[in-house]
N, C-alpha and C positions, 0 to 999 in steps of 0.2 A: 414541251417539257412535262409530258404526262406518262412516259413509258417507264419500265423498270429494267435496270441493268443488273444482270446476274453474273457475279464473278466467282468462279471456282475452278481449281485446277483439275477436278474430276469431271470429265465430260458427262458421265451418266447423271451426276448430281445436278449440274446446271441445266441439262435438258429435262430432267424430271421436274425440277422446280418451274422451269419455263412452261412445260405442258400443263401443270396444275394451274398456274396463273393465267395462261391463255384460255383455259376452260372457264375461268372465272371472269373473262372479258378484258383482261389486261393485255397490253402490248409489251413485248419484252425484247431485249438485246442480250447477247451472250459474250463473255470474255473469259479466256482460259489462263491469262497471266497478267502481270501488272502493266506491261506495255500496251496490250490490247485494251485493258481497262482504261488507262489514261487517255489513249487515243479516242476511245468512244466518248469519254466525258468531255474532252476538248472539242470534239466534233459537235456535240449537243448534250448539255447537262441533262441527266435523266430526272424523272420525278421522284425516283427512289433508287437507292443502291443496296443490293443484297451482296454482302462481301464476306468471302472466306478469309479467316485469319491466316491460315498457312497456305501459301501459294508456292508449289514446287517449281524450281527452275525459273524464278522471277527475280528481277532486280529489287523489287519492293515487296515487303510483306503487307498483310492487311492493315496493321497499325500505321505503317508508313503511308499507305494509300488514304486511310481515314484522315490523317493529319493534312495531307495535300488537299483533299476534298473540302474539309472544314475551313481550310485557309482560303481556297480559291472559289468555292461554291458553297458557302455556309448554309444556304437555304435547302440543300439537298439532304433529306434524312438518310441515314446509313444504318442498316440492320446487319449486325455481325453474326455469322454462323461459323461453327467450328466443331470438328470431331474430337478435339483435344481440350474442350472447354473446362475451365475451372474458375473459381471465384476471382483469382488474381487477374486473369485475362479479361473477364467481364468488367471488373472495376477499371482496368486500364483502358478498355474500349469506351466505357461510359465517360471516363474522365476526359478522353480526347474528343468527346462530342457525339458518340454513337447514339442513335435513337433507342436501340434495344439490342439484346444479345440472345441467340438461340443456339442450343447444343444439337449436334448430330448424334444419333439419328433423331430427327425432329418429328414431332407430332403435326400432321398436316393441319388439323383444326387450329392448333396453337399458332402455327406459322401464318395461317390466313388471318387470324385475329390481329397479330402484330402488323402484318402488311396492310390490312385495311386501316388500322389506326395511323400508320406511318403515311399512307397515301392521303388520308384526310388532312394530316398535318401539312403535307406538301401542297395540297390544294388551297388550304387556308393561307399559307405563305405566299402563293402565287396571287391569290385574290388581294391580299394585303398590299403586295407590291404594285398590282394593277391600280388599286385605289389611290396609292401614293402618286403614281404617275398621272392619274386623272386629276388629282389635286394640283399637281404642278402645272398640267396643261391648262387648268382653269385659272391659273394665276396670271391673267392677261394684263398687259400694260395698257393703261387707259390715259389718253390725253392727245392734244393737238397743238399745244403752245410751242413756241420756238424753243424754249428751254427744254421741254420734254422731247421734242423731235431731235434735238442735238444729242441728248443722252441716248435715245433709242438707236440713233445711227451708230454710236460707239458700241452699244451692246451687240448690235447685229454683226459688227466687225469681229467680235471676239467669240461668237458662238461656235464657229467651226474649228477653233484652235484648242489647244490644251493649255494655253498660257494662263498663268495665275493672275487673277483680277482683284484689285482693291477698290471697293465701293466706298466713297466718302460722301457724307451728307448728314444733316441733323436728324435727331431721333424722330421717328414717325414719318420720315419722308418716303419710305418704300424701298429700302435697300434690299430687304430679303426678297421682295417680289422681283426686283431687278435680277438678283442671283438666280431665282427660280426660272426667270425668263431665259437666261443664258443656258441653264441646264435643259430646259424643255425644247430649245431649238438647236441643241448640240447633238453630236453622235453618241452621247451618253444618256440620251433622253429616256431610254428603257432601263437604265441602271439606277441605283438608289441616289436620292438627294438627302443627305443627313446634315442636320443643323446642330452645331455646337454652340450653346448659349454660354459664352465665356463669362458673362456677368452673373449668370444664375447658378453656377456650379461652385460649391465650396472649394477653396484652393487646395485643401488637403485631400479632396476626392477627385480632383481634376484628372490626374494621371490614370486612375482606375477607370474613370468614365471614358477617357479617350482610348486607352490601350487594352482595357479588359483585365481579367485576373485569372490566375490558376491557383487552385488550392485542393488539398486532399479531400476536404469536406464537401466542397461544392463543384469540383471539377473545373471545366473551362467555361469562363464567361466572357463572351466577346465584347469589345468596347466599340465606341462609335466609329473609329477609324476602320476597324475590321468590317463593320456593317456597311460602310460606304464603299467597300472594295469594288472597283470597276466603274464607280460613279463620281459624284461630287460631294466633297465635304465643305460646308459653309461655316466659317468661324465668325459668328455674330458678335460684334463689338470686341474685336480681337485685342484691343488695348487693355481689356480686363483680364487677359490670360496671365496667370502667375509667372514670374520670371523663370523659376526652375523648370516649369513646363515648356516655356518658350524655347529653351535650349534643346529639349528633347524633340519638339516639333521640328525644329531646324534640322536635326539629324534625320528625321523621317523624310523630310523634303529632299534631302541629299541622297539617302540610301533607299528610299521607298520600302523600308522594312523597320520593324521594331520588336520588342519583347513585351509580353504581357506582364503585369505586376505579379511577382511570385513565380514567373516562368523562366525558362532558359532557351526555348525554341524561338527562332526568328520567324516572325509573321510577315509575309510579303504582301504589299498592297499596291494597287494601281489606282491613284486618286487624282482628280483635278481639284485644286484648292481655290475657293473664292472667299475673300475676307471682307469685313466691313468695319467702319469706325465712324464715330461722330466727334472724335477728338483729333487734335493736332499731334500726329505721331512724331513729328520732328521734335516738338517740345517734350514729349514723353521720353524720347531717346536722350535728349539733353539732360533730363532729370533722372536718368538711369532707371526708368521704369519700363523701358521697352528695348529689346536687343536690336541694334542697328543692322546686323547681318540678317536677322529674320525679316526685318522691315524690307530690306532690298530683295529678299527672296519672294515676299508676298506682293510687293508693289510693282510687279512687272508691267501691268496695264492698269494705271489709275483711272477711275471713272467717277465724275462728280454726279451725285444724285441731287437735283434741285429741290429746294424747300417749296412749300405750297405758296409762299409769298412770291416766289419767282415764276410761278405758273398759274396765276389767278384765272387765266382764261380757261383752265381745265376744271375749275370748280363745278360748273353746272353738269358737265358730263360725268365727273367723278361722283357727284351727289346722286345722279340718276342711276349710275352703276351700283352704288351702295343700297339704294332703295330696292332695286331688283334683287340684289343679293340677300337682303333681309327678308324679302318675300319668299325666296327659294329655300333659305335655311331655317327661318323661324315662322313663316306663315304670316308675317306682318303685311299690312295692306300696301298695294302699289298706289302711290299718290304722285301727282305731278307737282312741280314747283311753280309758284306764281312768279311773275316778272319781278315783283317787289322782293320776294324771298331770294331770288337769284341775285338781285342787285345787292341785297344786304350780305349774303354769303360772300360775295366777291370783294366786299369792302371791310370785312371783319379781320381781326388779328388772328393769326393761326400759329401760335408757338408750338403746338403739338402736331402741326403739319397734316398730312393725309390721314393719319391715325385719328387725330382730333376730329376731322371732318366726318369720318366713318362713325365715330362714337356719337357725334351730334345728330346725324341722320337717324341712327338707331333709336336714340332717346326721343326724338320728335315723333317717330312712327309709333313707339310704345305708348307715349303719353297722349297722342292726338286721338281725335274721335274716329279716325279712319275714313272720313269722307271728304271729298273735295280736295282742291289743291292745297299744298302747304303754304301758309301765308307768313308774311314777315313777322307778324306779332307772335308766332309760335317759336321764333328763333331768339336766342339770347343776343343782346346788343350791349357790349361793354362801353360804348361811347355815349353820345347824347341819348337820354331816355325821355319818353313822353309820359306825362301823367294821365289820369283818367279823363281829363278835360281836353286832351290833345295838345296841351302846352308843352313845349320843349324845355327841359331842364338844362340850363347851360352849365358847362364846366366852370370851375372857379376862376381860371385864368382868363377865359373869354369874357366872363361877366364883368371883369374889372377894367376892360379896355373901353376907350371912347368908341362911338358908333362907327366912325370911318375905319379905324384900325381893326375893330372887331369884324366888320364886313369883309375887309381885305384878308384877314386871317382865315375867316370861314371860307371865302372863295378860293384862296390858295390851297387850303387843306382839301376842300371838296374836289377841286380840279385835279390835284395830285392823286387823290384816291381813284377818281374815275379813269385817269390816264393809265394808272397802274392796273386797274381792273381790266381794261381793254388791251393790255400788253403793249402799251405805248402807241397804239393806233390812233392818230389824231382824228381821222375821218369818222371812225366809229364813236369816239368820244364826243365829237361835235354833234353827231346825230342824236346821241342819247341825251345830252344836256340841252339840246334845242338851240344850238348856235350855228351860224355859218362858220365854215372852217377858217376863213380869213379873220373873222371876228374872234374866234377862239385863240388863234395865234397872237392877235393883238392883246387880248386879255392876259394870256400867259406871260407875254413880255412885260406888260405893265405890273404884273404881280411878281416879277423876278423869277419865273419858273422856266427852266430849260429842260431839254430832253437829251439823253445820251444813250448809247448802245450798251446793253449789259446782258450777257448770256443769250444773245440773239434777239432779245426783245427790247423795245424802246421803253425805258423806265424814266418817269419824271423825277426830277430832283430840284431842290431849292438852289437858285443861283447865288453863289457866295459873293458877298460884297467885295469890291476891289479894295486892296490895302491902302491906307492913308499915305499921302506923300510924306 
């Protein structure tokens, strides 16, 4: 996408411009009418389009072609040329998204200045798109737990389709990374991935942000949907989208087109839609805060993104990944995790999920001395804390129990934590706590602890007492 397409109904003009540009080292293609022009663009979008306003014996004039190019290939700069130029045509062309306007007969030096600037704009846009694709490809899915593998299997099944996906999971669990994974492994991987932060946009600006705006003062400003053309639009926390906007998005999903705010032309878009939410959308529908028809349009393939609590086995590999990421992006030291630090991380509470773990790792690397493994003492511990003498400070509830009950309560909570830490694997738990597997089973039974299957992992739960007769 680095050549220049020259469109002019006068053969001498287009060949003259082509000769000048090829002498300057550019590659060119030529078209004499609108049909040839559109065929060339559809075959391979050019790096730059030089377009005559008046095209004799053509179905479309230059302004019509300009509108089509800005709709379907918005990153291609368009330089308008015309022998009938006047200020009205120039304004009309710039309003429709033209990069610049040159009158015939043109000054060759002036033409080359405009073309060099336009080609540099084209190069920067391609580099930006390439960097965005690289960012997406680096958004790898990390994990090996049963809950993670179950989710990844579902993601792999939807990558090759265009079906709409609804990602459900708590805040910080990695829903956007899951959406980027779908995009990066789909046939749209080389097209844009555009995020709409539904909670971060003021309701009164949402439609302008999504659909763009047309005005006499500022011309055409494309919105996020137009920028996502050919690729994926990701509605992050879609439950926060204003009701009025919801109905318009529903219409876009049906028609695949919309009008910019203040405009009258229909803008056609080819989009794959992925949404996410941490809320119960059925309850939102019942409370008249979310449109049921939009829900059914978006919820074609629902996929659950597990919390970090459901995939504790993944904590060590995730922490290692974040340590390496902090080194690459911020130059922070690469440090190993001690066994004690890993054990503590796997037993901590994670209300903020994967995002909380990432922030904790970054904080430890910033505040640490940068040498040796990360030790447990460098990590926050919201539970029992040790004072300077090494004594454990008991929680109030545990301190009030008789010794036998306190010991049982501690053993029950300790074993529950370890079983959850190892994803319900009794053998690994027994090895870590230093017990024979049969002895561990007897201990769990005596403490009233049972295991059940949840999200593919064996998770320990307290055995509920039988009801009284």
